[in-house]
NULO-285268 format. One record per residue: residue in one letter; x, y, z of N, C-alpha, C in turn. Coordinates in steps of 0.02 Angstrom, whole numbers, plus 50000, padded with zeros to 5 digits. Layout:
residues N
aXYZXYZXYZ...
//
This chain:
residues 638
m502834554151123502974561051101503614563351135n504094565751096504724567851125504654574851157y505194576851189505204583151227505064589151182i505384589351123505304595051077504574595451053s504274589651037503584589651013503104592251067k503244590351130502824592751185502884600351192r503494602951187503594610151192503224613851137i503254611251077502914614451021502154614451032l501894608751056501174608251068500944612951124l501344613151177501184617651233501204624951211s501694626551170501754633451144501154635251101f500924630251062500344631451019499724633051061f499614629051114499024630251157499094636851195f499704638651214499814644951249499644650851204l499874650451141499724655851094498974656251080l498654650451074497934650451062497564653551120f497774651851181497464654651241497564662251243s498184664451229498334671551230497924675151177f497844672151120497474675251065496754676551085n496454671651120495764672351142495694677551196i496194678451238496164683551291496194690451260l496624691351211496724698051182496154700151136l495844695151104495284696751060494634697051099p494124700151072493464699651103493274692351113c492884691051164492764684051183492254680851137a492474679051078492044676051028491824668951047y492134666351100491964659551120491384659551170a491054665151181490494665451227489934660851202q489574658051249489034653551231488504657251190e488314654251134487814657451092487114656451123l486724661751119486034661451143485584663651085s484984660851084484494663251035484304670451053n483984673851007483774680651021483314681051081d482834676451084482364676451141482724674951206e483194670351205483574668651266483984674551290l484304678151243484714683851263484284689451290l483724690951257483284696251283483014694551352n482824688351362482594686251428483134686951481l483754685251462484304685751509484454693051527i484444697551477484544704651491484004707251538q483384705151525482834707251568482924704651640k483104698251645483164695251712483714698751752k484284700051719484834703551753484614710551775s484254714051732484024720751749483524720451806f483064715651803482574714851857482924713551924n483444709251922483794707651984484064713852019y484274718851979484514725052009483974728152053f483384729052025482844732352062482594728152121w482624721552113482384717352167482884716752224h483514715852207484014714352258484364720552286e484394725952248484724732052273484264736552313a483614735052312483134739352347483224738952422n483054744452456482974744252528482284741252541t482264735252567481634731652574481174734752627e481444739352668481034742452719480624748252692n480884751652640480524757552615480454757652539g480754752952503480694752552431481154757052391l481584760852424482034765252388482554761252349i482754763952292483204760552245483834764852236p484424761952241485034765952231485094768352160d485394774152152485494777052086485934772552042r486424769152073486884764852036487134759352081a487484754452050487774748952088488394746452051y488844743252088489424739952056489174734052015n489494733051958489294727451915489754721451920f490344722351949490834716951950491064715052021k490784718352071490944716652139490364718752184a490364716252245489844718052292489994725052321g489484728252344489564734852373488894738252376t488834743252419488194746752427488284754152415f487754757252390487744764452381487184767452423s487314773252452486844776152500486384781252468v486454782452402486064787652368485524784352326a484904786052339484334783552300484104788752251s483814786452197483514790852146482764789452144i482354794752145481634793452143481414791152075a481774793152022481614790451956481724782951955a482254780651989482394773451992481814769752023v481484772752072480914769452104480344768652055g480244773552011479734772951959479854767051914f480484766051895480654760251853480574753851893a480734753951957480664747951999479934745852005l479494750752017478784749152024478494746151959t478804747851903478604744851839478924738051831a479514737151859479884730851852479554725151889y479244726551947478984721051988478424717051952p477934720251921477444716251883477754712651824i478274715651792478624712051739478934705651767g479204706151828479484700251861478964694851872v478354696951890477814692151900477634688651834e477564692651781477364689951716477884685151688n478514686051707479054681651683479204675951732g478854675651788478934670151835479534670751880w479814676651888480404677551931480214678652004i479624681452016479364682252083478614680952081t478304680152139477584679052141477224685752142k476584685652126476194691852127476144694552198n476104690252248476084692452318476724696052337e477294693352314477934696552329477964703552297a477744704052235477734710552201477264715452235y476694712952256476194717252289476474719852355d476764715552395477024717652460477564722852452r478024721852406478564726752396478274733452371t477804733052324477494739152297477124742952351l476724739452391476334742652443476784746052494k477314742752514477784745652563478104751952534t478274751752470478584757552437478104763452436l477494762352415477014767752408476814770652476k476754766452527476604768952594477164773552619f477784771752604478344775952625478324782652588f478174782552524478144788752486477554793052507k477024789952529476434793852552476544796952620d476834793152666476854795352736477534798052759d478084795552732478734797052761479214800652715m479134800252649479604803452603479504810952603e480064814452609480054821752608479804824152540n479304828752541479054831452478478804838552490v478744842352437478464849152439477954849652383h477344851452400476804851852351476734845252311g476924839752343476864833252312477464831152270f477934835652259478534834052220479084831452266y479494826852239480024823752278480704826152254y481184825752300481874827752283482194822452238h482624824752195482964820552145483344814752177f483784816452224484194811352258484044811652333v483964805752362483814805352434484234799852466d484264800052532484624794952570484244788352567m484614782952553484304776352546483914774152608k484124776252666483804773952728483234778552750t483344785052745482874789852774482414793152724g482614793352660482224797052610482334804552613k482824806752651482964813852657483384816352599r483294822652582483634825952526484394825652534l484744824752477485474824552476485744829552426w486364831752437486774835352388486474842052364n486074845152406485774851552385485394850752320c485114844852307484754843652244484074846952245e483764847052187483134850452178482534845852187l481964848752204481334845152192481294844252118s481264838252094481304837052022480624835551992s480404839651946479754838451914479764832251870i480304831251831480314825551786480424819051825d480844819151876480954812951914480334811051954t479974816151978479334814752011478854811451961a478854813851899478414811051848478594803851833l479244802251830479454795351816479254790751874f479304793351936479064789451993478314788251987l477944793651971477214793051965477014788151911a477394788051855477234783351801477254776251828g477774774651866477814767951895477264766651946a477114771651987476594770852038475904769752005l475754773651954475094772951921475054766551880f475614764451851475624757951817475464752351867s475764752651926475624747451976474904747852000s474614753951999473914754652021473444750951973e473624751051909473214747451860473324739951865y473944737951876474094730751880473774727651942f473784731551997473484729152060472814732852072k472434733352021471804737152023471334734352076g470994738852112470514736752163470834735252229t471474736952238471834735552300472054742052334e472364741252391472644747052427473194750552387v473534746652344474044749652301473734754952256e473174753252225472834758052181472614764152221e472354763152280472114768652321472674773452340i473244770752361473794775052383474124778452323a474214774852268474514777852209474104783852186n473444783252185473014788752165473054794452214e473114792952278473174798252329473814802152319i474364798652305475004802052293474964806452232y474654803952179474574807852117474144814052128r473604813352164473144818852173473444824552214r473934823352255474204828752296474764832552262v474964830652201475494834252165475204840552134d475474846252154475224852752131475604854852068f475394852452011475724854051948475664861551931s475114864651950475024871751936475534875951974w475734873752033476264877252071476924876852033m477074871152002477704870251966477724874451902l477164877051879477174881751822477504888351841n477454890251905477774896351929477584902351885s476934903051872476664908651834476924909051762g477204903651737477474903751669477054899551622n477324898551562476974894751510477244887751502a477744885951542478034879251540478234877251611l478204870951625478364868451692479104869651708s479234871651770479924872451792480244865551799m480914865451790481264859151800481334857251873g481234862151917481284860351988481284866452033w481394865152098481354870252150481834868352206k482144873552236482584872452294482354876852352p482434874452413482184878152471482454885252477r483084886352463483384892952473483304897452412s483404894852353483424899052293482764898852254g482304894552271481664894252237481684890352173f481274892352125481214888652063481844889252020l482024883851987482574883951939482374888351880k482864891751849482694896051793482524891951730e482774885751727482644881551669481934878651672r481624878251614480944875551610480934869951558w480414865951562480304860651513479934863751453s480304867751415480004871651360480194868851292h480604863551290480814860551227480654853051228y480574850251169480434843151163481014838951191d480854834351234481334829351259480944824151298e481224821751354480894816351391480284818651430n480094825051424479584827851468478864826151449m478734822451396478034821051376477644817651432i477964812951467477624809551522477434814451577l477854819451590477714824551640477104828651619y477074830751557476514834851534475864830851531f475904824551513475294820351514474994820251584l475424819051634475174818551702474944825351729a475284830751708475104837451732474434839751702i474334838351638473724840451604473114836551628s473204830251643472634825951661472524825351737s472924828851776472834828451849472124830051869p471824826051912471124827351932471064832851984t471624835452009471604840352062471924847052042m472584847152035472954853352023473324852951957n472944853251903473214852051836473454858551804v473714857951743473904863751703473484863651640d473414869551609473004870151549473314866251492p472914862751452473184858951395473574863151345s473464869751346473814874151298474564874151308v474804872051367475534871951378475874867051330w475504861851310475794856851264475994860151199k475574864551173475724867751109476304872751116g476444874951177476994879751187477684876551188i477714869851190478364866451190478694867351122k479314869751122479674870851059479924864151032r479754862950969479954856650937480364858550875k481024858050881481464860150827481574854350778v481294855050720481344849850669482004850850630r482404845650629483054845950596483144839750552t483634840250507483764834750461484494832550466y484594826050470485264823150466485234817250418k485644817550365485624812450313484904812050284d484604806150289483924805250262483384805850315y483574808250374483104808150431482914815150452t482274816750449482014823150472481594821750534l481764824850589481454823350653481514829150701i481164828650757481224833650811481884832150846a482344836850843483024835650868483054835650944s483364830550970483534829951041484074824651044p484714826651044485264821951030485324815651072p485244815851140485304809551178484694805051167l484814798551156484254794051140483764793151197f483974793851260483504792651315482914797551311t483024803451282482474808351278481924805851231h482094801251186481604798451140481324791851166q481514789751226481324783151252480904783451315y481084787851363480784787451429480014787651428s479724792651396478994793051396478684787051362h479024784351311478774778651273478794772151313c479154772051369479144766051411478434764551434w478044769751449477374768851474476824770651424i476924776151387476404778551342476494775351273d475974772351248475974769251182475794774551130f476304777351097476194782651048476104779950977r476064773450969476024770650902475374772850867n475464774750803474894776650760474474782150791k474814787150820474484792950849474864799250830n474504804750826474834811250816474424816750849d474774822150865474444827850898474344833750850g474394832350785474344837650736475024840550717f475534839050758476204841250742476664835450724a476624830050762477084824450751476784817850771d477044812550741476954805750763477584804150804y477514804050870478094803750914478434796850914f478044791650901478354785050895478804784850834e478544787250778478944787550716479544792150726n479444797550762480004802150774480564798650813s480374794650862480884790950900481234785650858r480854782650813481164777750767481694781250723l481514786950696481984790650653482584793150694a482464795250756483014797550798483504791850812t483234785850821483664779950832484084778450770l483774778550712484134777150650484664782550637a484484788850650484964794250641485554793550689n485414791550751485934790550800486424785150777r486154779650752486584774250727486974776650666e486654780250621486994782650560487564787250578f487464791450629487994795950650488594791950676c488464786750715489014782550740489394779250682i489034776750633489354773750575489794778850539e489524784950531489904790250498490544791850535q490534791350602491114792950643491564786950656s491404781250628491764775050645492484775050622n492664779050572493364779550552493794783150603s493474787050647493834790950697493794787950766y493314783450778493214780650845493134773050839k493554769450876493564762150873492914758950894t492564762050943491964758850971491414758350920y491344763350877490764763750833490824759050773s490254756150754490214752150692489474751450675s489334747750623488634746650605488274742250656k488664738450696488364734150746488414736950817i488894741450829488984744350895488874751950889w488344754250920488134761250913487694763050972g487514769250976487034771451027487324776551075l487134782851066487374788351108486804791151149t486904791051215486394793651261486744795751325a486384798951370486674800851434486894794651472s487514794751495487794788851528488444790651562d488734785851597489414786651622489884787551563g490414791451574490934792251525491614792051559p492154791951522492824791751552492954797551600s492634803251588492744809051631492124810751672g491674805951681491074807151721490444806551680y489884807651712489234806951679489154812351626q488954810351565488904814951509488254813851471a487984819351444487384818951402487584817851329y487854811851315488074810351247487474810251199g487594812151136487054812251088487324812851017a486874812250969487054812250899486654817450861r486844818750800486464823350758485804820050736p485314824150718485344831350711485344834950778g485634840950778485734844650840486454844250861k486594846750920487284847050944487494840250972a487974837050939488174830350957488784830351002l488694828351065489244827451112489434820051111h490054818451093490254811351093491014810851096d491254805251121491984804151126492164796851114g491714793051082491824785951071491514781551124t491114784451170490794780551223490094778351201v489964771951207489314769051190488994766151253a488354767451261487974764651317487484759351291p487524753151314487074747951289486334749751293t486144753651344485434755451350485174759251290a485614762951255485394767151199485074762751144a485444757651122485184753451069484664748451094i484784745451152484324740151176483644743151195s483634749051226482994752151244482624754751184s482934754751126482604756651064482304750751028i482254745051060482044738851027481344739350998v480904743351027480234744050998480244748150934f480764752250925480824756450865481224752950810t481764749550830482204746350782482374739250806p481884734650804481984728050835482584724250808d482654723750742483194719750714483884722650731l483944729150725484594732450738484764732150812s484264732850855484384732650928484584725650950i484264720550923484454713650940485144711950912e485294714250852485954713150824486494716250869f486354722150895486814725450941486924721251004a486374718951034486424715051095486814708551084q486694705251028487064699151012487804700651002e487964706050968488664707850957489034708951023l488714712451070489044713551135489114707151174y488584703151174488604697051215489094691951187q489104691151121489544686151091490274688351091n490414694651080491094696851069491394701151124y490974703651170491244707951223490984706151291k490754699951298490464697851362490974698351418k491594696251405492094696351458492234703351483l492194708151437492324715151456491744718351492l491124716751472490544720751492490044717251536w490024710651537489484707051570489644705951643g489174708051686489284707351758488664705051794r488624706951858488074704551900487384706451873y487344712451844486704714951820486684715951745g487084711951709487084712351636487634716851611f487504720351556488014724551525488164730551570s488804732351575488994738451610488674744451577d488644749951614488284755751590488544758351524s489214758251514489494761051453490214758651444f490494759751384491174757751371491454761851314n492114762051310492464765951259493084762051238l493064758951180493624754851156494214759251135e494074765551120494604770151099495154770651152i494954770651215495434771451270495414765451317n495114759851292495094753651331494774754851400w494194758051400493844759951462493144756951463r492924755151524492224753151534492004755951602s491364757151608491084758951673491054752751716d491224753451779491174747751825490484747351858y490024751651835489374752151867488804750551818v488224749551847487594749851810487174755251842l486754758551801486324763951825485594761851820a485214763351872484514761451874484114764351816i484254770751800483864773951747484054771651677d484574767451672484754764351608484524757151604l484534753651661484284746751663483524746651656g483174751351688482444751451687482154751651617p482374756351574482104756551506482234750251466m482824747051476482954740751440482454735451460l482344734651525481874729751550481164730951523i480944737251526480264738851506480174738351431m480644741051393480564741151320480604734151290i481014729851318481024722951294480344719651306q480044721051364479394718151378478864720951330n478894727451316478424730251267478524727251198y479144725951181479294722751116478994715651114k479024712051170478794705151171478034704651170d477694708651212476964707751217476584714051235q476904719951232476584726451247476284726551318f476574722751363476284721951430476224728651467v476764732651468476734738951505476264743851470w476324744351404475864748651366475134746851379n474984740451374474284738351379473984740151447n474364739651499474114741451566474084748951576f474614752451557474644759651570474124763451531m474004761251469473524764851427472804763751449q472684759151497472014758251525471844763751576l472344767351599472224772551650471804778151620n471284780151657470864785551631471244792151627f471764793051669472164799151666472504799851597i472754794351572473124794551509472644795651450q472084792351451471594793451398471334800651400k471254803351460471044810251468471564815051437a472204813751450472734818051423472744817751347l472674811751318472654811151245472094815351215n471514815251247470944819051222471044826551231l471284828651289471374835751302471904838951257i472434835151244472964837751201472744837951129g472324833151109472074832951041472394827750997f472594822151026472884816650987472334813250946s472514811050887472064807250845472444801350814e472094796850784472414791050754472764792950689g473284789150673473634790150610474294793750619s474704793150567475374796150569475404802250523i475854806850537475984812550494476734813550488e476944816650433477654817850422477854824850443l478474825550464478734832050483479044835450422e479034842050423479364845850370479974849350399a480524849050362481144852250384481044859750389q481364862850440481304870050449481824873850408d481644879850386482074883850343482414889250384f483084888950388483454893850427483514900550393s483344900950329483404907250293482924912550320a482424910350358481934915150385482234919350441t482774917050472483074920750527483564925850499q483304931550478483714936650448483414943550462m483814948650455483574955450467483944960350422e483624966050409483914971250367484064977350410i484674980050403484874986050441485014991650391s484684997250399484745002850353485335007350372y485635010250320486165015350330485845021450363g486155024050416485855029650452486325035250469g486945034950448487425040250465487645039750537k488055044450558488355044350625487825045450679k487925042150736487485042850794487905044950854k487635049550893487965051450956487825046051008i488335044451047488255039351099488185042951166d487575045051181487455049051241486815047151278g486495041651257485885039551290485265043451269d485355047951221484795052051197484515048851133a483875047551133483575043851078483415048251018s483545054851023483345059350969483695057650903d484315054950906484675052950846484325047250809w483895043750843483605037650815482905038750787k482685045050786482025046350757482025044550683g481525041050662481475038950593481795032250578v482175029650626482475023050616481975017650637v481905012650596481425007350610481605003750675g481115003050718481224999750782480864993050786f481104988850830480814982150839480754980850914s480444975350932480374973651002480424966151012l480604964151072480594957151092480014956151141d479634950851133479074949451178479134942451205k478814941351263478884934951297478534929351259e478024930851219477684925551182478124922451129t478564926451098478964924051042479694922851060h479964926951106480684927151115480934924851184l480494922351227480714920251293481154914051288e481774914451311482224908651312482144904651376f482094908051433481974904651496481694909651546g481444907051601481234911251657480504913251654t480334917951698479644920251706479614927851699i479154930251657479034937351649478294938551665t478164942551716477474943451738477084948151693d477404953751672477074958551627477604962751592e477384967651553477854971651514478294975951559k478064977651618478484981651664479034977451695d478924970951697479444966351724480024965951676l479894965151611480434964951561480134965851492n480424970651456480224971851387480814975351353l480864974651287481424977651251481194980351184n481364986751171481294989751106482004991451081y482154989851019482834990750995482854992950923s483424995650903483554997650833484294996650817f484434995350754485124995150729485195000250673s485795002750665485965007250610486705006250593w486925009250538487635008450521487875014150476d488525015150478488865019150427489495015350408w489935018450370490515014650345491045013450397e490965016350458491445015150512491175010650567f490515011450580490255008250640489575004750628l489464999650670488794996950681488525000350743y487905002950740487605006350797487035002250826v486985002450893486464998750928486115003450976y485455003150976485055006951025484545002151056a484495002251122484024997851156483705001451215d483055001151219482675003951275482384998051314v482674996651371482484990751411482004992951466v481414990051467480944991251521481064985951575d481254988151634481404983551689481294987451754q480764985851789480584989751848481034988451908n481484983651903481934981951959482634980651931v483004986051916483664985451885484194983951938l484554978451928485094976551973485764978251942a486204981351982486874983051959487354981752017l487464975352030487844973352090488534970552075e488624967852016489224964052002489784968351970s490394965651971490954968851937490874967951862k491284971351823491244970751751491314963551728e491754959751760491874952851739491264948451751n490814950551796490234946351812489574949651796i489584954351747488964957751733488424953151704h488624947151681488124942451656487654940151712k487834941451775487414939551832486914945051849d487004951151820486554956751831486054957251774d485644962651777485244964451719485724966651664l485594964251604486114964651553485814964451483l486084968551438485934967951366486524964551333e486394959451292486924955651259486854956351183l487424956751150487444956951077487914951451054f487674946751013488074941250988488234942650914i488864941650894489064942850825489474937050799d489274934450742489624929050707489844931950640p490464934450634490674938050574490654933950510d490854927650513490874923750451490254919450440g489794919650488489154916250478489174908750477n489704905750503489744898350501489564895050567g489254898850612489044896150676489394899650733f488994902050781489264905550839489514900350890e490134901050912490424896350960490594899951024w490334897351080490494900251145491244899651158g491554905151178492254904951196492724905551137s492474905951076492904906451018493074913751005k493714915150993493914922150982493764924550912k493494920350870493264922650804492564925550809d492214924250864491534926750874491534931650933f490994935450940490984940950989490324941051027q490384941951093489804942751136489914949051179f489534954251164489584960551201489084960451258g489274963551314488824964351370488784971651390f488184974051403488074980951424487634980951486a487874984051540487494984151602487544990951636v487054992351677487044998651714487594998551767s487935004151776488445004751828488135007951890e488365005651948488145008652010488405015752018f488885017651975489175024351978488825029151929g488325026751894487915031151853488165032351784d488685036351775488885038451709489435034151678q489655028951712490175024551685489865017651670p489685016451608489345010051593489805004051603k489504998551621489874992351626489804988651560t490364987451527490354983851464490864978251466w490754973251426491224967651424491194964551354l491734961251336491754957751272492034950751284w491594945851280491804938851290492004935851223p492524931751218493004930151272493614934651270h493574940251235494174944351222494364948751281g493874950751323494034954851380493974962251365i494044966351418493934973451413494474977151373r495084974551373495624978051338495504978551264r495194973451235495044973751164494584979551148l494114980951194493664986651185494034993251193e494454993651244494804999951259495285002051204k495554997151168496034998651115495695000551049s495034999951046494665001450984494295008050992r493935009950941493525015950943492825014550969f492755008851002492115006851032491895012051084k491255013251087490985017751138490285015451156a490115016051220489445014051242489195018651296s488535019251300488205023051352487645018751380v487625017951445487095014051477486815018251534l486215020851526485925025451575485285022651605k485255022851670484665020551706484145026051708n483505024151701482965028951709482435025951754q481855029151759481345026851805481035020151785e481055018651721480725012551697481205006851682g481855008251679482345003151661483005006251644y483255004851583483885007951562483915008151486i484345012751462484445013751391485165012251373v485265008551319485935006951295486035009951225e486595013251217486815015451151487535013251142a487705010751084488395008551072488575009350999r489215010750988489485010450920490055005450920i490055001050872490534995650869490914996050803p491564997350805491954997850742491924991350703w491844991950638491814985950596492454981850602d493024985350608493654981550611493734977850677l493374980050730493394976450794493084969550787i492554969150747492194962750742492344959150676n492854961550641493094958250580492554957650526v492174963050517491664963250466491814968950417d491784967450353491874972550301491184974250274p490934980450289490254982150265490184982350190n490754982750154490714982650081490534975750055l490734970650092490594963850070489944961250100n489904961150168489274959550201488944953250174k489314947850170489044941750141488744936950193n489104935950247488904930650293488784933150365f488864939550376488814942550442488144940750475k488174938250539487584936550577487614939450647l487034940950675487014943650744486374941650779s486364942950844485754942150884485804946750944l485234948050974485184952451032484794948951086a484994950051149484644946951205484644951651265v484154950851308484134954751370483994949951428h484404950651480484354946251539484084950251597d483634947251635483324950651692483414946251754k483664949451807483714945951871483424950451925d482954947851963482624951852014482894950252084q482704954252133482954953552201482794946852231d482244943952212482044937452240482394931552207g482854933052159483234927752127482924925152063t482314927052046482014924751984482364927951924e482404924151870482754926451811482324925351748a482494929051696482174928051631482634930751577k482534928251516482944930651460482524930551397l482554936251361482254936851295482824936851244i482734933251189483264932851139482964933351070l483314936851025483064938050957483144931850913f483754930350894483904924350853484424920250889f484284913950902484804909450926484524902350918d484784898750870484504892250854485074887350840i484924881050839485414875850823485224872650757d485684872550709485524869950644485604862350641d485524859450582485554852150573486234849250594e486764853350587487434851050603487634852450675g487164855050715487304856450785487654863050797r487654867550748487984874050756487474879250780n487714883850824487294889250847487224894550792q486614895650771486494900250716486144906650740l486434912350720486134918850734485734921050672g485484927250671485104929750615485554933050563k485454931350500485854934250447485684941650437v486204945850427486114953050422486224955350350f485774959650327485864962950262485924970450276l486484973350256486584980550265486304984250205k485784987950218485454991650164485794998450157p486065000050098486425006350089485935012250086s486225018350091485815024450086485545025150016n484985028550009484675029549944485085034549902
//
């Protein structure tokens, strides 16, 4: 071979090598479906086995996937997944049953005797060595529940041993009734200085496992009626009608342990709901694939994960879809029990074509975004755990079969009212959220209700309109309100019952005080926070008495001062009274047309002890993820 021929041949091999580097690594070794699933499981298991603190069983929240390194922050939810992982390791021959038992027993003893807790609940993030609270985090009700799920699963697997005894002791000391905080839904958490978080587990999401354990607790349980109080917003996207909760993990976590197949509670078949949510999530990615390189029919899955700008609660329609082209492998792979063929196809696509980019010490990296050539350098325990567990459930229902033997779980199913069989959901009709406002002529804005005699009044109550927080009785917070109009103004009258009125903040921060809010969407196409085409009025009592504090977000006070807007906010012995007139031209509404105009009303309560609550009239999210208020019909004078 002459010199020129050698150069040509070398150039050819160089180009071929370069071509393979630049393209996805299609030359990766092919594995059968079973081989790949086993490998993903083994890599995930290795995280929980090798990253654990072997002295106390704590598991780091995350780890590097492409280099060695240690993290000092543990997650208690991660421990719940670890306690479930160890028996899976035994069943697959990766460790012995004695090894799993010893690690489990050491973990549970530490949680019983040495882990910081309050009323049996544990802090979200703790120090890997000491178990002490970190980052001013909360006692987490859901993370405690995920830990308990793993502990109780291990109690069944190691039945008749000290593991079962300690796991039951830990469960029995959790005071779920305390976490209700006198409300109708469990609080999301508690902090030593500020007390209970204002947010509650009042909507459908990953909280089913929490409510199962709270309702069936043999010691300090909650009434089964709280289950029916959970708001389940049924929405439709494409051909899929389901209970909307955009991130896929919310449709997966409880299903890791609870076998919801062929069961319903009279409202939904939650296994079928998760299947539809998975299909809708994939369909949304396909629909967006022309705009985002990462998405395709084979690469999909939006869930809470690392993102280019930090941890994000990514999700898909129906509901509000947050996404930027970032896909997390756990989303599709942990859905394997719902969509086996599509989930396996996804895993094969990543392994065959993107192994070089994503595959590391513990399997696939947490997330990636081809749009900006980005990948997470980490893996997260709460994403690896569901993949490991759900693959095992897909293979032989191992976790389901053991967990469903627990008398606590069977008790919860009976108390809630689950029965065999599936039922279909019906899409909700947004046309019901509407109101009629009668023509009433001019009103004086002086805090005197005499002008409003004969005008139809309405009220907000905690049973129907509570958005968050705790309301003890009608003296704590209640609202009676009326609307009226003429050809110049929209008029608002509100009588707020609040026995502890706070007026501490400046006008710019009145949202932190007791406050009446009015939301207006002039064109009716969805209320957007921070959009200058929409309006959010705030009315609060002034510490100076006769000068009401008002605000208009995001436009500011000057927009109000330049208009014919006027408001009166007067404190009385029982609360405060709000009267306001709002020029139609200020809010860009023509009362002659009145086609799409929408509004809502809300009242916020904050007490001296820091507890908060909010009642709201209309505020919902439609199938497209838009915030919808109540449609207004202006009834003319007779």
